[in-house]
C-alpha positions in Angstrom: 137.3 117.4 75.9 138.1 120.1 73.0 136.0 122.6 75.0 137.4 122.1 78.4 141.0 122.7 76.7 139.7 125.8 75.0 138.7 127.1 78.3 141.6 126.3 80.3 144.7 127.3 78.4 143.7 131.0 79.4 144.2 130.0 83.0 147.2 127.8 82.2 148.9 131.2 81.1 147.7 133.6 83.6 151.2 134.9 84.3 152.1 135.2 80.6 148.6 136.4 79.9 148.9 139.3 82.4 152.3 140.6 81.2 150.8 141.0 77.5 147.3 142.8 77.8 148.2 145.0 81.4 150.7 147.6 81.8 154.0 147.0 83.4 154.9 148.0 86.8 152.4 146.2 89.2 152.9 142.3 88.3 150.5 141.4 91.6 147.9 143.8 89.9 148.1 142.3 86.5 147.9 138.7 87.9 144.8 139.7 89.9 143.4 141.7 86.7 144.1 138.3 84.5 142.7 136.0 86.9 139.5 138.2 87.2 138.9 138.1 83.4 139.6 134.5 83.6 137.0 134.2 86.5 134.3 136.3 84.4 134.4 133.4 81.7 133.0 131.4 85.0 130.6 134.0 86.4 128.5 133.9 83.1 128.5 130.4 82.6 124.9 130.1 84.3 123.5 132.5 81.7 124.6 130.4 78.9 123.2 127.3 80.7 119.7 129.4 80.5 120.0 130.1 76.6 121.4 126.8 75.7 119.9 124.6 78.1 116.6 126.5 76.6 117.2 125.9 73.1 118.6 122.3 74.1 115.1 121.7 75.1 113.2 123.3 72.1 115.1 122.4 69.5 117.6 119.0 70.7 120.4 118.4 72.3 122.4 117.8 69.2 122.0 121.0 67.4 122.1 123.2 70.5 125.9 121.8 71.1 126.9 121.8 68.1 126.7 125.6 68.2 128.1 125.8 71.5 131.3 124.3 70.4 131.8 127.1 67.2 131.7 129.9 69.7 134.4 128.5 72.0 136.7 127.5 69.2 136.1 130.8 67.5 136.4 132.9 70.5 139.5 131.0 72.1 141.6 131.3 68.7 140.7 135.3 68.7 142.0 135.4 72.1 145.4 134.5 70.5 145.4 137.0 67.7 144.5 140.1 70.2 147.3 142.5 70.1 149.1 142.8 73.4 148.7 146.2 75.5 151.9 148.0 74.1 150.0 147.9 70.6 146.7 148.7 71.4 146.6 150.2 75.0 143.3 149.2 77.2 141.1 147.8 74.2 143.3 144.6 74.4 142.4 143.9 77.7 138.5 144.4 76.8 138.4 142.5 73.6 140.0 139.6 75.6 137.3 140.2 78.1 134.7 139.9 75.5 136.1 136.9 74.1 136.4 135.2 77.4 132.8 136.1 77.9 131.7 134.1 75.1 133.8 131.5 75.9 131.7 131.1 79.5 128.4 131.8 77.7 129.7 128.5 75.4 130.6 126.3 78.1 127.5 126.9 79.8 125.6 125.5 77.3 127.9 122.7 76.4 127.8 120.5 79.3 124.5 120.3 80.5 123.9 118.7 76.8 126.7 116.2 76.6 125.5 114.8 80.1 122.0 114.7 79.2 122.9 113.7 75.8 124.8 110.1 77.2 122.7 109.8 80.0 119.4 109.5 77.2 121.9 107.0 75.6 122.6 104.7 78.6 121.5 101.6 79.8 119.4 101.1 82.5 121.6 100.6 85.7 124.7 102.0 84.2 123.9 106.1 84.1 126.8 106.5 86.6 129.3 104.5 84.3 128.6 106.0 81.2 128.3 109.6 82.4 131.4 109.6 84.4 133.2 109.0 80.7 132.0 112.7 80.3 133.7 113.8 83.6 137.3 112.8 82.3 136.9 115.3 79.9 137.2 118.2 81.7 140.8 116.9 83.7 141.9 115.3 80.4 141.6 118.9 78.6 143.5 120.5 81.3 146.3 117.8 80.6 146.2 118.3 76.8 146.2 122.2 77.8 149.1 121.7 80.0 151.2 119.5 77.9 150.7 121.3 74.6 151.7 124.5 76.4 154.9 122.5 77.8 155.7 120.9 74.0 155.5 124.8 72.5 157.4 126.1 75.6 160.2 123.0 75.3 161.1 124.1 71.8 162.1 128.0 72.4 163.7 130.4 75.0 161.5 131.9 77.6 162.0 135.1 75.7 160.5 133.9 72.7 157.8 132.2 74.4 156.8 135.5 76.6 157.3 137.5 73.3 154.1 139.6 72.3 153.6 137.1 68.9 155.2 134.4 70.8 154.9 130.8 71.7 152.6 131.6 74.4 149.8 132.2 71.3 150.2 128.7 69.6 147.9 127.0 72.2 144.9 129.4 71.3 145.6 128.7 67.3 145.7 125.0 68.1 142.2 124.9 69.1 141.1 125.5 65.4 142.1 122.8 64.7 141.0 120.4 67.5 137.4 121.9 67.3 137.2 121.1 63.0 137.7 117.5 64.0 134.7 117.8 67.0 132.6 119.8 64.6 132.9 116.7 62.0 132.3 114.3 64.9 129.3 115.7 65.6 127.9 116.6 62.4 127.6 112.4 62.6 125.8 112.1 65.9 122.0 111.4 65.8 119.6 113.1 68.7 119.0 111.7 71.7 116.5 109.0 71.5 114.3 110.2 74.3 114.1 113.9 73.1 113.0 112.3 69.9 110.4 110.7 71.5 109.1 113.8 73.4 109.1 115.1 69.4 107.5 112.7 67.9 104.7 112.6 70.5 104.6 116.8 70.6 105.1 116.6 74.5 108.8 118.7 74.5 108.3 121.7 76.8 106.8 125.0 75.8 108.6 127.0 78.0 111.5 124.8 79.7 113.0 128.2 81.8 109.6 128.6 83.4 108.8 124.9 84.4 112.3 124.7 85.8 112.0 127.4 88.1 108.5 128.5 88.6 107.4 125.1 89.8 108.1 125.0 93.1 109.1 120.9 93.5 111.5 121.2 90.7 112.8 124.6 91.6 113.4 122.9 95.3 115.7 120.0 93.3 117.8 122.9 91.9 118.3 124.4 95.1 119.1 120.9 96.4 121.5 119.8 93.5 123.4 123.6 94.0 123.9 123.5 97.8 123.8 119.8 98.3 126.4 118.5 95.9 127.7 120.8 93.2 128.9 124.1 95.1 131.2 121.9 97.0 132.5 119.7 94.1 133.1 123.2 92.2 135.6 124.3 94.6 136.9 120.7 95.1 137.7 120.8 91.2 139.5 123.6 91.4 141.4 123.7 94.2 142.9 120.1 93.3 144.2 121.3 89.8 144.0 124.8 89.3 144.8 126.4 92.8 147.3 123.9 93.3 149.3 124.2 89.9 149.3 128.2 90.8 150.5 127.9 94.3 153.2 125.3 93.2 154.1 128.2 90.3 153.9 131.5 92.8 154.1 130.7 96.5 156.5 127.8 96.1 158.3 129.2 93.3 159.1 125.7 91.3 160.3 126.4 87.8 157.5 126.4 85.1 158.2 122.5 83.5 158.4 121.2 87.1 155.1 122.6 88.4 153.3 121.6 85.0 154.8 118.2 85.1 153.7 117.1 88.5 150.3 118.2 87.4 150.4 116.1 84.6 151.6 113.1 86.4 149.0 113.6 89.0 146.2 113.4 86.5 147.7 110.9 84.2 147.4 108.2 87.9 144.1 110.2 88.7 141.7 110.0 85.7 140.8 106.5 85.8 139.2 107.1 88.8 136.3 109.2 87.6 135.0 105.9 85.9 135.8 103.7 89.0 133.5 106.3 91.3 130.9 106.6 88.6 130.7 102.8 88.0 130.2 102.3 91.6 127.6 105.0 92.2 125.2 102.7 89.7 125.6 99.7 92.8 126.1 101.9 96.2 124.5 105.1 95.1 125.7 108.6 94.2 125.2 110.8 97.4 128.2 109.4 99.7 130.8 109.2 97.2 130.2 112.4 96.6 130.4 113.5 100.1 133.5 111.8 100.7 135.6 113.6 98.5 134.1 116.9 99.7 134.7 115.7 103.2 138.3 114.7 102.4 139.1 118.1 101.1 138.1 120.1 104.1 140.6 117.4 105.9 143.4 117.4 103.9 143.7 120.8 102.2 145.9 122.8 105.0 148.2 119.4 105.6 149.0 118.8 102.1 149.5 122.8 100.9 151.7 123.0 104.3 153.9 120.5 103.2 154.4 121.6 99.6 155.6 125.3 101.6 157.9 123.2 104.1 159.8 121.2 101.1 160.2 124.2 99.0 161.7 126.1 102.0 165.3 126.7 101.0 166.1 127.4 104.6 164.9 124.0 105.5 167.3 122.2 102.3 170.1 120.3 103.4 172.9 119.3 101.6 170.5 116.7 99.3 168.6 119.5 98.3 171.2 122.2 97.8 174.9 123.3 96.9 175.2 126.9 97.3 177.8 127.6 94.7 177.0 131.1 93.4 177.6 131.5 89.6 177.1 135.2 88.9 175.4 138.3 90.0 173.3 140.7 87.8 173.6 144.2 88.3 171.1 146.5 86.9 172.0 150.2 87.3 169.2 152.4 88.4 170.7 155.6 90.0 174.7 157.5 89.5 175.2 156.1 93.1 173.4 152.8 93.8 173.0 149.4 91.8 170.0 146.7 92.4 170.2 143.0 92.4 168.2 141.5 90.0 169.3 138.1 90.3 172.0 136.0 91.9 171.8 132.2 90.6 172.5 129.1 92.0 172.9 125.4 91.2 171.6 122.7 93.3 173.0 119.4 94.1 171.6 118.0 91.0 173.1 120.4 88.7 169.6 122.4 88.3 169.8 126.6 88.1 167.4 128.7 90.2 167.5 132.3 91.6 167.4 134.1 94.2 165.9 137.7 93.8 166.9 140.5 95.9 165.3 144.0 95.4 166.6 146.2 97.9 168.6 148.7 96.6 172.7 148.6 98.0 175.4 151.2 97.5 177.9 151.1 94.7 180.8 149.5 96.9 178.2 146.7 97.7 179.2 146.7 101.2 176.2 145.7 102.7 172.6 144.7 101.9 169.8 146.3 104.2 169.3 144.1 107.1 165.5 143.2 106.6 165.9 142.1 103.0 163.8 138.7 102.7 165.4 137.2 99.4 163.1 135.4 97.3 163.9 132.1 95.6 162.1 131.5 92.1 162.8 129.2 89.3 163.3 126.3 92.0 163.9 122.7 90.9 162.9 119.9 93.8 164.9 116.8 94.1 163.8 113.5 92.8 162.3 112.5 96.1 160.5 115.1 96.9 159.0 115.3 93.1 157.4 111.9 93.7 155.8 113.3 96.8 154.3 116.5 95.2 153.2 114.2 92.4 151.4 112.0 95.4 150.0 114.7 97.1 148.6 116.5 93.6 147.3 113.0 92.9 145.7 112.5 96.3 143.7 116.3 95.8 142.9 114.9 92.3 141.6 111.6 93.9 139.0 113.9 95.8 137.6 115.4 92.7 137.0 112.2 90.9 135.0 111.0 93.9 133.1 114.3 94.0 132.9 115.0 90.2 132.7 111.2 89.2 128.8 110.9 90.1 127.7 114.3 89.7 126.3 114.2 85.9 124.1 110.9 86.6 123.0 112.5 90.0 122.0 115.7 88.1 120.4 113.8 85.3 118.1 111.5 87.7 117.0 114.6 89.1 115.1 116.1 86.4 112.3 114.9 83.8 113.6 114.6 80.4 111.4 117.7 78.5 113.5 120.4 80.8 116.4 118.4 82.2 118.7 120.3 79.9 117.9 123.5 81.4 117.4 122.5 84.6 120.6 120.4 85.3 122.7 122.8 83.6 122.0 126.3 85.9 122.9 124.5 89.3 125.8 122.6 87.7 127.7 126.1 86.4 126.7 128.2 89.5 128.2 125.5 91.7 131.6 125.1 89.3 131.2 128.4 87.6 130.7 130.7 90.1 131.8 129.4 93.4 134.5 126.6 91.9 135.7 129.4 89.2 136.5 132.1 91.7 138.9 130.0 93.9 142.1 130.9 92.1 140.6 134.5 92.1 139.8 134.5 95.8 143.1 132.7 97.2 144.9 135.0 95.2 143.2 137.9 96.7 143.2 137.0 100.2 146.8 135.9 100.0 147.6 139.5 99.0 145.7 141.0 102.0 146.9 138.7 104.7 150.5 138.1 103.4 151.8 136.8 107.0 149.7 133.6 106.2 150.2 131.6 102.7 147.4 129.6 103.2 145.0 131.8 103.9 143.4 131.3 100.1 142.7 127.8 101.4 139.6 128.9 103.6 137.6 129.9 100.8 137.3 126.5 99.5 137.3 124.6 103.0 134.5 126.9 104.0 132.4 126.3 101.0 133.3 122.7 101.0 132.4 121.9 104.6 128.7 123.6 103.9 127.9 121.6 101.1 129.0 118.7 103.1 126.5 119.2 106.0 123.4 120.4 103.4 123.7 117.3 101.5 124.8 114.7 104.4 121.3 115.9 105.5 118.8 116.6 102.6 120.3 114.3 99.7 118.7 111.1 98.6 121.3 108.3 98.4 118.5 106.3 96.3 119.0 106.1 92.3 116.0 107.2 90.5 115.8 105.0 87.0 112.2 105.9 86.5 112.8 109.6 86.3 112.2 109.5 82.2 108.7 108.7 82.8 
């Protein structure tokens, strides 16, 4: 959970980070650059899976994921210490990129070790239930990241939070304390019993990477795991949580606190279903639960995101939503003979403020505004009825996540023998999640920037990947649970 917290606070603060580590003037390019750095952390996860997976199969699970934790915690803390672009120029984003790559390498070695460690302690017939608790930690790490960010921001002004050495850095610094707790716990843990048996018998793998990927039968399982399950599960995970939060903030323009609390409440209500589906998979098999999660994403993403857009379209609001009481107009002088409106503040029916931004230059007499002016409303606050509806819709998407993700650890563990399990299961997992899943926010924003006429165009990437994975998994995956894989 602490590893996921460290990894995700970067994404949660992408908009603020883009203003700190890139030059001013083009906010869209800065955000794309930030999301590219965010995605870079995902792209190196497969390399971390190979490096630390090999170590885990050679020297043991416990010591390997203790090392990954230290690397992750130190990298996260240092991101919060890097001076901004104004202070050190291009060196700032380069340092952040390097630290982000270290985070990705560490996480690449973490998940396989944790899943393998727990699965090798689980009683027969309960692997799905035991490993499903690990599956909750990615979402809980996201929950803690959101919660700490909201807590910090609620105690300072926007200017104080977004300043160079402002509150946005605190979540990175807090990770040091969390990592210290986790290190203490891990030092108390014993090695996996199954791996200890292999060590005692002298039958551990001499070359886990070669055995995992040069043997035809095992490599076939690696490919099947990737293209039949994990690739689709990755895009479902990142669409239902990361892309949803980014969409609410940047496309629907819901104000910061409300967009975050919508995700928080949805996570709270959905998280128990990881364990529910994991336990159910011990009885009915893993395959069709995971496939159902993928199919739900394919069928329902566009209707759900369409509802977000419709309910936040100010032109569709009624008196129940909005009373357009103009409070003030802010002007910024640009030339001697012209002014630019930077913001007109309104109150809604519940007394909440939002801002209508108009960027067209008008003449000094303020007699007219360009006919093609298309104002953008930001910091919108939806009414309680729509707020509850949005929580439900995000909850629904996270429910799809729990179906696809809850049983996947047990599914991966049972595909591979003990002596090469750490390496074999880590690689497809981190390619599926790190490459295909981790690129969802970046590709989504890139598509919507390239095709601005369709605000939902970014969804075609996760829908296409999930549909392809559903077809391959439905045809080729076996629903039988293999409890004898350790033999």
